[in-house]
LODO-932484 format. One record per residue (C-alpha): x, z, y; chain; residue number from 1. Coordinates in Angstrom, 2 decimals. Layout:
c1;c3;c2;chaine;num
X;Z;Y;A;NUM
...
# end
This chain:
c1;c3;c2;chaine;num
-80.74;44.87;-52.54;A;1
-81.96;44.70;-56.10;A;2
-85.03;46.49;-57.31;A;3
-86.57;46.90;-60.73;A;4
-89.90;45.21;-61.32;A;5
-92.51;46.77;-63.57;A;6
-94.02;43.49;-64.81;A;7
-90.79;41.71;-65.79;A;8
-88.64;44.72;-66.63;A;9
-85.69;43.00;-64.93;A;10
-84.12;42.93;-61.50;A;11
-85.32;40.83;-58.59;A;12
-83.83;40.31;-55.16;A;13
-85.61;42.18;-52.37;A;14
-85.01;41.22;-48.74;A;15
-83.78;44.13;-46.60;A;16
-85.28;44.94;-43.21;A;17
-83.56;43.19;-40.32;A;18
-82.50;46.46;-38.70;A;19
-82.33;50.03;-39.90;A;20
-84.60;52.54;-38.20;A;21
-81.71;55.02;-37.95;A;22
-79.31;52.44;-36.49;A;23
-76.68;53.92;-34.17;A;24
-76.09;51.52;-31.23;A;25
-72.62;52.99;-30.58;A;26
-71.57;52.48;-34.21;A;27
-72.85;48.89;-34.12;A;28
-70.85;48.21;-30.94;A;29
-67.67;49.63;-32.49;A;30
-68.22;47.48;-35.59;A;31
-68.66;44.27;-33.61;A;32
-65.88;44.89;-31.11;A;33
-63.23;46.61;-33.26;A;34
-63.81;46.77;-37.01;A;35
-65.09;43.25;-37.65;A;36
-62.31;41.44;-35.73;A;37
-59.68;43.55;-37.55;A;38
-61.16;42.65;-40.95;A;39
-61.34;38.96;-40.02;A;40
-57.69;39.01;-38.92;A;41
-56.63;40.57;-42.23;A;42
-58.64;37.96;-44.14;A;43
-56.90;35.14;-42.26;A;44
-53.56;36.66;-43.29;A;45
-54.62;36.41;-46.94;A;46
-56.04;39.88;-47.63;A;47
-58.95;40.10;-50.05;A;48
-62.18;41.15;-48.36;A;49
-64.83;42.74;-50.56;A;50
-68.33;43.73;-49.54;A;51
-69.94;46.73;-51.17;A;52
-73.61;47.34;-50.55;A;53
-75.41;50.55;-51.44;A;54
-77.80;49.96;-54.32;A;55
-80.53;52.20;-55.68;A;56
-82.11;51.49;-59.05;A;57
-85.38;53.10;-59.97;A;58
-87.19;53.10;-63.27;A;59
# end
C-alpha cells in the first residue's frame, strides 16, 4: 500500500496489517483450498497471473 507523505510530497511504502479486522474465515478457507490452487495450476500452464491491490491516495 502506498501513502502520500506530507514532508516529502511523494509516495512511500506502508506495511499493511497482518490480518484484516473484517476477515471472513470462510472466504479465507475457500481461497486457500479452491481459488489459490486453481490460479497456480493456470500459471503452470503458462497463463499470466496479475495481482491487483486496492490503493487509496490521499492529499
